[in-house]
N, C-alpha and C positions, 0 to 999 in steps of 0.2 A: 055868324051869316054877316054881321057888321063890317067885320074885317074885308071880307069879299067886296062889299058893295062900296067901302073906302079906297081901295086899291083900285076898282074898277071906275071910281069917277077921278083918282088922279092920274090914272093913265089915260082917261079919255081928252080930261086938262091937259096934261103933258100933250098929246096929238094935236090937240088944235088948236095949242098956243105956239106949238115948233119947240116944247123944252125937252131936250133929252133927257136932263137929270130928274124931269117929273113921270118922264114914259119909264126909267128905270124902276124908280121906287115904286111908281103902280105895279110894274110885273113883279117884284120884292114883296110886295103887303099882298098882292093875289097870291102868289105862290105860298107864305105865308100862312093866310087863311085857310087856303085849301089844304095843306098839313093839319092844322087845327081842326079842320072838320073831318078831315078823313080819322084821325086819330079820337076825335070824340065819339063818331059812330062805329067804331072797331074797336073800343077801350072791353075790356073784359068786365063781366058783369061780377059786381063784389057786394053782396047783402043790399040787391036791389040799385045799386048804383052804378053808373060807369068807371073805371077806374081813372082815367084822365077827366073827369069832372067832379068840380070840388065838392065834398060833400060837407054835412056837418058833424062838426066835431063832438066827441062823447065825452063828457064828464068823467074822470076816471072816478071809482067808487073807493073810497078809504077800506082796506081790508080789518074786518073785525078779529081781533084778539082775545081770544076767551083765556084766561088764564087760569 
């Protein structure tokens, strides 16, 4: 969501100041934000977490060896 807002701000700033580079950067950031949002909302649910969202790492338990 933050990426989309940032892209919109850069895009509007580029339009208002007449700087084509800012307009292009705003469009690119908006597209990246939309793709990230789409991937996060449509990720496969695995163990209660979305596959594209960060999930806490679990410690590996040491295997007990019985000799």
